[in-house]
C-alpha positions in Angstrom: -34.9 21.1 12.2 -34.0 18.7 9.4 -35.3 15.1 9.9 -34.6 13.6 6.5 -31.9 13.7 3.8 -32.5 12.8 0.2 -30.2 11.6 -2.5 -29.5 15.0 -3.8 -28.8 16.3 -0.4 -26.2 13.6 0.1 -24.7 14.4 -3.4 -24.2 18.0 -2.5 -22.8 17.2 0.9 -20.3 14.7 -0.4 -19.1 17.2 -2.9 -18.7 19.8 -0.1 -16.8 17.1 2.0 -14.5 16.8 -1.2 -14.0 20.5 -1.3 -13.0 20.6 2.3 -10.5 17.7 1.8 -9.0 19.5 -1.1 -8.6 22.7 0.8 -6.6 20.8 3.5 -4.7 18.3 1.3 -1.3 20.0 1.9 -1.8 19.9 5.6 -2.7 16.2 5.5 0.2 15.4 3.2 2.6 17.0 5.7 1.5 14.5 8.4 4.0 11.9 7.6 5.8 10.3 10.5 9.3 10.5 9.0 10.5 14.0 8.0 11.0 12.8 4.4 9.3 14.2 1.2 6.7 11.3 0.9 3.5 12.6 2.4 0.7 11.7 0.0 -2.4 10.7 2.1 -4.3 13.8 1.3 -3.6 13.4 -2.3 -4.6 9.8 -2.4 -7.9 10.4 -0.5 -8.7 13.3 -2.7 -8.2 11.2 -5.9 -10.9 8.9 -4.7 -13.2 11.5 -3.7 -12.9 13.3 -7.0 -13.5 10.0 -8.9 -16.6 9.5 -6.8 -17.9 13.1 -7.5 -17.3 12.4 -11.2 -19.2 9.2 -11.0 -22.2 10.8 -9.2 -22.2 13.7 -11.7 -22.9 11.2 -14.4 -26.0 9.9 -12.8 -29.1 11.2 -14.7 -31.6 11.1 -12.0 -29.9 12.7 -8.8 -32.9 11.8 -6.8 -32.4 8.1 -7.2 -30.8 7.0 -3.9 -29.8 3.5 -5.1 -28.1 4.9 -8.4 -26.2 7.6 -6.5 -25.0 5.4 -3.8 -23.8 2.8 -6.3 -22.0 5.6 -8.2 -20.3 6.8 -5.1 -19.2 3.3 -4.2 -17.9 2.6 -7.7 -16.1 5.9 -8.1 -14.4 5.7 -4.8 -13.0 2.2 -5.6 -11.8 3.1 -9.0 -10.1 6.2 -7.9 -8.7 4.7 -4.7 -4.8 5.3 -4.4 -2.7 3.9 -1.5 -3.8 2.2 1.6 -5.7 5.3 2.8 -7.7 5.5 -0.4 -8.6 2.0 -0.3 -9.7 2.1 3.4 -11.8 5.2 2.6 -13.6 3.4 -0.2 -14.5 0.6 2.1 -15.8 2.9 4.8 -18.1 4.5 2.2 -18.9 1.2 0.7 -20.3 0.2 4.1 -22.3 3.3 4.4 -23.7 3.0 0.9 -24.7 -0.6 1.3 -27.2 0.7 4.1 -28.3 3.9 2.6 -29.0 2.7 -1.0 -32.0 0.8 0.3 -33.9 4.0 1.4 -35.6 6.8 -0.6 -34.8 9.1 2.2 -32.7 8.6 5.3 -33.1 9.7 8.9 -30.5 9.8 11.6 -31.2 6.2 12.6 -30.4 5.1 9.1 -27.1 6.9 9.3 -26.1 5.4 12.6 -26.6 2.0 11.0 -24.5 3.1 8.0 -21.7 4.0 10.4 -21.8 0.8 12.1 -21.7 -1.1 8.7 -18.8 1.2 7.6 -16.8 0.2 10.7 -17.4 -3.5 10.1 -16.3 -3.4 6.5 -13.3 -1.2 7.0 -11.8 -3.5 9.7 -12.4 -6.6 7.4 -10.6 -4.9 4.6 -7.3 -4.9 6.6 -5.8 -8.1 7.6 -4.0 -6.7 10.6 -5.9 -3.5 11.7 -3.7 -0.8 13.2 -5.2 1.4 15.9 -4.4 5.2 15.8 -5.5 5.4 12.2 -8.7 6.0 10.1 -9.9 2.7 11.4 -9.9 4.0 14.9 -11.8 7.1 13.9 -14.6 5.2 12.2 -14.9 2.7 15.1 -15.0 5.3 17.9 -17.1 7.6 16.0 -19.8 4.9 15.3 -19.6 3.9 19.0 -19.9 7.4 20.5 -22.7 8.6 18.1 -24.6 5.4 19.0 -24.1 6.2 22.8 -25.1 9.8 22.6 -27.2 10.4 19.5 -29.4 7.4 19.1 -32.5 9.4 20.1 -31.6 12.5 18.1 -33.7 13.2 15.0 -32.3 16.5 13.8 -29.6 16.1 11.2 -28.3 19.6 11.9 -27.3 18.7 15.6 -26.4 15.1 14.5 -23.6 16.3 12.1 -22.5 19.1 14.3 -21.8 16.4 17.0 -20.3 14.0 14.5 -17.8 16.6 13.3 -16.9 17.6 16.9 -16.2 14.0 17.8 -14.2 13.3 14.7 -11.6 15.9 15.4 -11.5 15.0 19.1 -10.7 11.4 18.1 -8.1 12.5 15.4 -6.3 14.4 18.3 -6.2 11.3 20.3 -4.6 9.1 17.7 -1.1 9.5 19.0 -2.1 7.7 22.2 -2.5 4.5 20.1 0.7 4.9 17.9 4.2 5.6 19.3 5.5 6.7 15.9 2.8 9.4 15.9 3.9 10.6 19.3 7.6 10.5 18.4 7.0 12.7 15.3 4.5 15.0 17.2 1.8 14.4 14.5 -1.7 13.0 14.3 -2.8 10.3 11.9 -3.1 11.8 8.4 -5.9 9.4 7.1 -8.0 10.0 10.1 -7.8 13.7 9.8 -8.5 13.6 6.1 -11.7 11.7 6.9 -12.6 14.3 9.6 -12.3 17.2 7.1 -14.7 15.2 4.8 -17.1 14.9 7.7 -16.7 18.7 8.4 -17.5 19.5 4.8 -20.7 17.3 4.9 -21.7 19.2 8.1 -21.2 22.6 6.3 -23.4 21.6 3.4 -26.2 20.2 5.8 -26.1 23.6 7.5 -26.7 25.5 4.1 -23.2 26.2 2.8 -23.6 24.6 -0.7 -21.3 26.8 -2.7 -18.7 24.4 -4.1 -15.3 25.0 -5.6 -13.2 21.9 -5.9 -9.5 22.1 -6.9 -8.7 19.8 -9.7 -6.1 17.2 -8.9 -3.1 17.7 -11.3 -1.9 14.7 -13.1 1.1 13.3 -11.4 4.6 13.3 -12.9 7.1 10.6 -11.9 7.8 11.1 -8.2 9.7 9.7 -5.4 9.9 6.0 -4.5 8.4 3.9 -1.7 8.7 4.7 2.0 11.1 2.5 4.0 9.3 -0.8 5.0 11.8 -3.6 4.4 10.8 -6.6 6.5 13.4 -8.4 8.5 13.1 -12.2 8.7 11.1 -12.7 11.8 9.5 -16.0 10.9 11.6 -18.7 9.5 9.2 -21.1 7.6 6.9 -20.3 4.7 3.9 -22.7 5.3 1.2 -23.5 2.8 -1.6 -25.9 2.8 -4.8 -26.8 0.8 -7.5 -28.1 3.3 -10.8 -29.9 2.4 -13.1 -29.2 5.1 -15.5 -31.9 6.6 -18.5 -29.6 6.4 -19.5 -27.1 3.6 -19.9 -24.3 3.5 -17.2 -23.3 5.9 -18.8 -21.3 8.8 -17.7 -17.6 9.2 -17.2 -18.3 12.8 -14.5 -21.0 12.0 -12.7 -18.8 9.3 -12.4 -15.9 11.9 -11.0 -18.4 14.6 -8.6 -19.8 12.1 -7.5 -16.3 11.1 -6.9 -15.2 14.7 -4.9 -18.3 15.3 -2.6 -17.6 12.3 -2.2 -14.0 13.4 -1.1 -15.2 16.8 1.8 -17.3 15.4 3.0 -15.6 12.2 2.4 -12.9 9.5 2.0 -12.7 5.6 -1.3 -14.4 6.1 -3.5 -15.4 3.2 -6.8 -17.3 3.6 -8.7 -18.1 0.4 -12.1 -20.1 0.9 -14.3 -21.5 -1.9 -17.0 -23.8 -0.8 -15.3 -26.6 1.3 -11.8 -25.8 0.0 -9.6 -23.5 1.9 -6.0 -22.4 0.8 -3.7 -20.9 3.5 -0.3 -19.3 3.5 1.6 -18.0 6.5 5.1 -17.2 7.7 5.7 -18.9 11.1 8.2 -20.5 13.4 5.8 -23.4 14.0 4.4 -25.0 10.9 3.5 -28.1 12.7 1.1 -26.3 14.9 -0.6 -24.8 11.7 -1.2 -28.3 10.2 -2.5 -29.7 13.6 -4.9 -26.8 13.9 -6.4 -27.3 10.5 -6.6 -31.1 10.8 -9.3 -30.3 13.5 -11.7 -29.3 10.7 -10.8 -31.4 7.7 -8.3 -33.2 5.4 -4.9 -31.7 4.3 -4.9 -32.1 0.5 -1.5 -30.4 -0.1 1.2 -29.0 2.3 4.4 -27.1 1.6 7.1 -25.8 3.9 10.1 -23.7 3.0 13.0 -22.7 5.3 13.2 -19.1 4.2 16.4 -18.5 6.4 18.2 -21.3 4.7 16.9 -20.1 1.2 18.2 -16.5 1.9 21.6 -17.8 3.0 21.9 -20.1 -0.1 20.9 -17.3 -2.4 23.5 -14.9 -1.0 26.3 -17.5 -1.3 26.0 -17.8 -5.0 24.3 -14.6 -5.9 27.1 -12.6 -7.5 27.7 -15.0 -10.4 24.1 -16.0 -10.6 22.7 -12.5 -10.8 25.1 -11.4 -13.6 24.1 -14.6 -15.7 20.3 -14.0 -14.8 20.3 -10.4 -16.0 21.9 -11.4 -19.4 19.6 -14.4 -19.8 16.5 -12.4 -18.8 17.3 -9.7 -21.4 18.0 -12.3 -24.1 14.9 -14.3 -23.1 12.7 -11.2 -23.2 13.9 -10.1 -26.6 13.2 -13.5 -28.2 9.8 -14.2 -26.4 8.2 -10.9 -25.9 5.5 -11.6 -28.3 4.8 -15.2 -27.2 4.6 -14.6 -23.5 1.7 -16.1 -21.5 2.3 -13.5 -18.7 2.1 -9.8 -19.1 3.9 -7.5 -16.6 2.9 -4.3 -15.1 5.3 -2.3 -12.9 5.2 1.1 -11.2 8.3 3.3 -11.7 9.2 6.7 -10.4 11.9 7.6 -13.0 12.7 7.2 -16.8 15.9 5.4 -16.2 14.2 2.9 -13.8 11.4 2.3 -16.3 14.1 1.5 -19.0 15.6 -1.1 -16.6 12.2 -2.8 -16.1 11.5 -2.8 -19.9 14.9 -4.4 -20.5 14.0 -7.1 -18.1 10.6 -7.8 -19.8 8.0 -5.5 -18.1 5.2 -4.8 -20.7 3.4 -1.8 -19.1 4.9 0.9 -16.9 2.8 3.2 -14.7 4.6 6.3 -13.6 4.3 6.8 -9.8 5.9 6.7 -6.4 5.3 7.6 -2.8 3.6 10.9 -3.6 2.1 9.9 -6.7 0.3 6.7 -6.1 -1.6 5.4 -9.1 -5.2 4.6 -8.5 -6.9 1.4 -8.7 -8.4 2.4 -12.1 -4.9 3.3 -13.3 -3.6 -0.3 -12.4 -6.6 -2.0 -13.8 -6.4 -0.1 -17.1 -2.7 -1.1 -17.4 -3.6 -4.7 -16.8 -6.4 -4.6 -19.4 -4.1 -3.1 -21.9 -1.8 -6.3 -21.8 -2.5 -8.7 -24.8 -1.9 -11.6 -22.5 -4.7 -13.2 -20.3 -2.4 -13.5 -17.3 -0.8 -10.5 -15.5 1.9 -9.9 -12.9 1.8 -6.6 -11.0 4.9 -5.1 -9.3 3.7 -2.1 -7.1 7.3 -1.4 -5.8 5.8 0.6 -3.0 4.0 -0.5 0.3 1.3 2.2 -0.4 0.4 0.9 -3.8 0.0 -2.8 -2.8 -3.7 -2.6 -1.6 -4.8 -0.7 -4.7 -3.1 -3.3 -6.9 -5.1 -6.1 -5.0 -8.4 -4.1 -5.5 -7.5 -3.7 -9.4 -7.7 -7.5 -9.5 -11.3 -7.3 -8.9 -11.9 -5.1 -12.0 -10.5 -7.5 -14.6 -11.3 -11.0 -15.8 -7.6 -11.9 -16.3 -5.7 -14.0 -13.9 -3.6 -11.4 -11.9 -0.7 -12.1 -9.5 0.2 -9.2 -7.3 3.8 -9.6 -5.9 4.0 -7.3 -2.8 7.3 -5.6 -3.7 7.8 -2.6 -1.4 10.8 -1.2 -3.1 12.0 -0.4 -6.7 15.0 -2.7 -5.8 12.8 -5.5 -5.0 10.8 -5.3 -8.2 14.0 -5.3 -10.3 15.3 -8.4 -8.4 11.9 -10.0 -8.8 12.1 -9.8 -12.5 15.2 -12.0 -12.4 13.1 -14.9 -11.0 10.5 -14.5 -13.8 10.0 -17.6 -16.0 7.0 -17.4 -18.5 6.4 -21.2 -18.5 5.7 -21.2 -14.7 2.2 -21.2 -13.2 1.1 -18.5 -10.6 2.2 -20.7 -7.6 5.7 -21.4 -9.0 6.2 -17.8 -10.1 5.3 -16.5 -6.6 7.9 -18.8 -5.1 10.5 -18.1 -7.7 10.1 -14.3 -7.7 9.6 -14.0 -4.0 13.0 -15.8 -3.5 14.7 -13.0 -5.4 12.8 -10.3 -3.5 14.1 -11.7 -0.3 17.6 -11.8 -1.4 17.8 -7.9 -1.6 18.6 -5.4 1.1 17.3 -2.1 -0.1 19.2 1.1 0.8 17.8 4.5 0.2 19.0 8.1 0.7 16.6 10.9 0.9 16.5 14.2 2.8 14.6 15.8 5.7 11.8 18.3 4.8 11.5 19.5 8.4 13.2 19.5 11.8 12.1 16.4 13.7 13.1 13.9 16.3 13.3 10.1 15.3 14.2 7.4 17.8 15.6 10.1 20.0 17.8 11.5 17.2 17.4 15.3 16.3 17.2 15.8 12.7 17.5 19.1 10.9 15.8 20.2 7.8 17.9 19.6 4.8 20.0 16.7 6.3 20.4 13.6 4.2 18.7 10.5 5.7 20.2 7.0 5.1 17.8 4.1 5.5 19.1 0.4 5.4 16.1 -1.8 5.1 13.4 -0.1 7.3 15.9 1.3 9.7 17.0 5.0 9.8 20.7 4.3 9.9 22.2 7.8 10.0 21.6 11.4 9.1 24.2 13.7 7.9 25.2 16.6 5.6 27.9 14.4 4.1 25.9 11.3 3.5 28.2 9.6 1.0 30.6 8.7 3.8 27.7 7.2 5.8 26.7 5.2 2.7 30.3 3.9 2.4 30.2 2.7 6.0 26.8 1.1 5.7 27.9 -0.8 2.5 31.2 -1.8 4.1 29.3 -3.5 7.0 27.0 -5.4 4.7 29.9 -6.5 2.4 31.8 -7.8 5.5 28.6 -10.0 6.2 29.1 -11.7 2.9 27.1 -9.5 0.5 28.9 -9.2 -2.9 26.6 -7.5 -5.4 26.0 -3.7 -5.2 23.6 -1.9 -7.6 23.5 1.9 -7.4 20.5 3.8 -9.1 21.1 7.4 -8.8 18.4 10.2 -9.2 17.9 13.9 -9.0 20.4 15.6 -6.6 23.0 12.9 -6.7 26.6 13.9 -7.1 28.3 11.7 -9.7 31.7 12.5 -8.6 30.9 11.4 -5.1 29.4 8.3 -6.5 32.5 7.5 -8.5 34.7 8.0 -5.4 32.4 5.8 -3.4 32.8 2.9 -5.9 36.7 3.4 -6.1 36.9 3.2 -2.3 34.9 0.1 -2.2 36.7 -1.8 -5.0 40.0 -1.0 -3.5 38.9 -2.4 0.0 37.0 -5.3 -1.4 38.4 -7.0 -4.5 35.6 -9.5 -5.0 32.6 -7.3 -5.0 30.7 -6.3 -8.3 29.3 -2.9 -8.5 26.7 -1.6 -11.2 25.6 2.0 -11.6 22.5 3.2 -13.4 20.8 6.5 -13.9 17.2 6.1 -12.6 15.8 9.7 -12.9 13.8 9.5 -9.7 13.0 12.6 -7.6 13.8 13.3 -3.9 15.7 10.1 -3.5 19.3 10.8 -4.7 20.4 7.2 -4.2 18.6 3.8 -4.4 21.0 0.9 -3.7 20.5 -2.8 -3.6 22.9 -5.1 -1.9 22.8 -8.9 -2.5 
């Protein structure tokens, strides 16, 4: 029977958990819902755990619980990559906040740590999705509380915890249709279950540890497909001065729930009696009425995003061409005098050169399978000579890490949630160094919304997506977030997709080709389109990205 765990026990157990995650990294990476070469959840989680182990290694007194838990928490945050890495860091943050107060812990302490981990993990995500790592920590804490609250033996406690973890992982497809369709379980949840298994092994005496080093990432593939259609028409903002200070947590939760019920892209920032809100909704009047119940509207702003989008497309052809030239000239003249420094993530040398020509100061190589860590991004921000920074993640799985990197610097940092390389490039055309953060957000976001990203990759396994049977090796064509077609001859499918968009009024096409692209096929594609549509303008660039032969933007 083992009734207590000490700081050194936890140190060894967490290293064993890291080893178990490392051994199963490839399996976790393969659990991506689309059959494309973008699985990286295992790598992202392992990067955070390795940084945590390194941080704990550096603590002189391994018996000091507070120092060890602080090191674990700090290391995981610094090493966090992607959404899975950040959520994992918040789970362990919740645990360490409870455990660091003890010199030794018992099973009751660990139950409280699980409960706190659940609360912090859910708070870290604006719209929690069930069937993920969040579901695992929630149900695990609930089941352990129900069945093990009187258990004092850590051996049985962790045996049960491991058993429950894998049972919950196997149930994740019940929550998410995309997991059922792809016949996989959630990757993040399974990664966390492997960490728990490793901890259990160590508690039972298996303390021989060999952790595979995580190789430095080379430029890899670009973002997963996550282009958002325009569901809500009005971008609504307000600054509210509350009648009472401080604003009660209960009221903030109520307002957050209200905004989630009528819109998305929600931001709520509270400082003393002032609250700033941002939401995309179809009912801006209801937003203002709701907040008037609690205080005074100091400033309001409503933008019709649909009208803006249509206006941008009408004049985009001439405007973009002029903007590119002006941006290049401006950046050559003003690079040393800029107020804002810019960091961008790029998966290829050619793409990096495009960003540099548009004024980006620091490039971080990365993509879907090589997400940079929070530390990587904060280091790039701190390298800037400017006191203000803009970060372009260019990948939906890097946005959360970029937001966390803001907390590690004293600079004013604006993270624009670009989900595609094409959006990042377009955003740079809206950059104006004389603007403040609010003006830049509005200007650069307008350009982001003007782009329809098109991406070509290939299937790494047989799969079924939306009822369509996909064979390994077939090319996949995504337009926005939709899998448009799959074929061995993808260039014909790309041509059809571009024709549909051009007929809708889009007039600018930019093609960035990477490894595996066939230049003669691209030349023929351009020839066919220009013969059919005399007014369109097409640009071609070599991007150097892997796994995605074609990245195309249509404006």
